[in-house]
N, C-alpha and C positions, 0 to 999 in steps of 0.2 A: 547888749548883745542879745539877738533873738534866738531862742532855743526852739528847735523844731522837733516835735515828737513823731518819729516815723514808724512807731510800733505797728500802727494799723496798716501801713503800706507794706511792711515786711510780712505781716500775717497774710495779707491778700496775695502777695507774691508767692509765699510758700503754699497757700492753698491752690493757686493756679498751677504751680509746678507739680504739685501732688496730683491734681486732677488730670493734667496731661499725661503724666507717667502711668497712672492707674488705667486711664482710658486706653492707652496704647497696649498695655499689658493684657487687658481684657479682650481687645479687638484681635490681637495676634495669638491669643490663647496661652500666654504665659501665666495668666490666672484662669484656671479651668472653669468652664460653665458649671454653675451650681456650687462652686467652691465657697466655703465660708471665709469672709474677709475679716480677719482679726486686726483691730486697731493697733495693738502693740506690735504685732509682727510687721505690719505695713509701715509703721512709724520707723522701725529699725531698718527695714529695707530701703526706705526712701530718705532716711536721715533727716526727718522733719518732726515737728511736734505732733502730739496726738490730735490737737484741735484742727490743724489744717487737713490731716487725714480724714477726720470725721466730716468736715465740711465738704471735702472733695467727694467723698462717697455719697453724701446727700445730693450733690450736684449731678452725680452719675445716675442717681435714681431717676432724675428728670429725663436723662438720655435713654432710659430703659436698659442700661447696661448693668445696673446694680439693683438689687431688691432688698427691702428691709425684711428681716425674718422675725424680728421682735422689736421691742421698743428701742433697743440699742444695738442690735446686731444687723449685719449686712452679708449678702452673698453675691457673687457674680451671677447675673441673670442666666437661668437655664436655657437650653436650646431644644428645639424639636422640629420635626418636618412641618408640622401644622403652623408653627410660629414662622418658619422660613417662608412658607407659601403665602401667608398673610402679608409679610413684609414685601414679597415680590409683587403681589396683587396691588397693594397700595402704591408701591414705588412706580409701577408701570403706569397706573392711572394718573397719579399726580405729576410725574415727569412728563407724560404725554401732554397734559394740560399746560404745564409751564413752558415746554418746548414750542408748542403752537403759539403761545402768547409772545414768546421771545422773537420768533420769526415774523409774526405779524407786525411787531414793533421794530423790526430790524433797523439798525443804524450803522453808519460807518465805523463808529467807535466800538460797538459790540462785535462787528465782523472782525475788526483788527484784533481785539482781545481773544476772539475765538481762534483766529489763525495762529496767534502767538502761543495759546495754550495747547493747541493741537501739535504744533511743531515741538514744543518743549516735552510733551508726553512722548512723542516718537523718539526724540533724542535721548530720553532717559529710560527707555525700555531696557529691562534687564538689570537696572541699577537699584540701590536701596531706596532711592528717592522717587522711584516710579509711582508708587501708590499715591503720594501727594500730588504728583502731576496728573495722574489719572483722575482723581477726584476733581482737581481744578478744571480739567477739560469738561467733565460732565456738568459741573456746576456752572461753568461759563456758558454752556449751551442754554441753560435756564435763566441766566442772570438778567436777561433783558425783559423778563416777564413783568418786572416792577411790582412784584407781589412778595414782600419780605416774609410773611407767614408761610406762604407756599414753598418758597425757597428753603426756609428753615426746616420744614417737614421733609423736604426732599433730601437735604443734607443729613438729617438724622436717619432717615431710612437707608441712605447710602452706607453710612457707618454700620448700621445693624446688618445689612447685607454682606459687607466686607467681612464681618466676623464669621459668618458662615463660609465665606470663600476661603479664609484661612483654615477653618476647621476641616474643610473637604479638599484642601490642596493636594496636588500631586498626581491626580488621575491622568491616564494617558489620553482619554478622550478630550480633555480640556487642552492638553498640549497640541493636539492634532488640529484644533481650530485655528483659523487665520484671524485672530482677534484684531490685529492691526488693520486688516481690510474691512472688518465690521465697523471700526471706528472711522475709517476713511469714508465709508458709505454715509454714515451719519453726518460727518463733517461737510462733505461735499453738498449733500442735499440741503443742509441748513444754510450754507453760504449762498447757494443760488436761490434761496427763498422758497424752496419746495417743502412746505410743511407736511404734506401728506407723505412724501418720500422719506423725509427725516424721521417722522413718527414711525413709519413702517420699519425702517432700519433700526431705530432705537429699540422698539418692542421686540423685534427679532433677535437683536443682541441680548436682551434680557431673558427672552424665552429660552434661547440656547443655553445660557448660563444657568437658568433655573432648572432646566431638565438635567444638566450635568450635576448640579449640587444636590438635587433631590435624589438622584441615583447614588451619588457618593454617601449622602447622609443615611441612606437606607441600609448601607453595609457597615457603617461605623459602629 
C-alpha cells in the first residue's frame, strides 16, 4: 500500500487561506493601516498554525499591503495622501499602456470576454460580490495586452487603490457620480476599437475617483 504524505499540501493550503483572509481584512480596513500584526493573535483569529500566518504575512509584503517592522514583526502598511497619489499616477500610466495594447491586438475572444465581464459587473451592482466583478472588468480590459508583468503590476495597483476607496467610502460626492455611465463609456470605446476614446474615458474615470479620494483622505 502506498502511503502519501500530504503534510506539505495541507501547509500550502493553510498558507493560501491565511493569505486571502488577511489580504481582504487589510483591503477593507478590518486590519487598520499601521496596525501591528501579531502572529499569535492572527493565528487564533484565523484558526491556523503560526507558520502559515507568518508565511502569509511575508507574501503580503510583496503585495505592499504589509511591512516588516523588525526581524520578526509585521504591520499593515500605513496610508497617506502622497502614497495614494503615487498609486494613482502609476495606475493611470500603466493601465493606459495596457489598454491601448489590448485594443491594438483586439480579437473576437477578448471582445466576448469583455462583454461578459461588463454584463456581470452591471448585474452585480450593489451586491457583496460587486467588487470582484468590478476588478474582473478592469483587468479584462487589459488582458489582451499579452504582457504578464504589466498586467500583474496593474492588478497590484488596483488592490492598493481599492484599499483607499474603502478607507474613504461614504462621501456624498461619490454617490452623486454616475459610475455606471463612466464604465459604459470605457466599454463602448474599447469594443469599437477606439483606443483614444477608451483611454480618455478610463483616465477621466480614475481622475474623478482620485479627486474624490484625495478630498476625503484630507479630512479623515
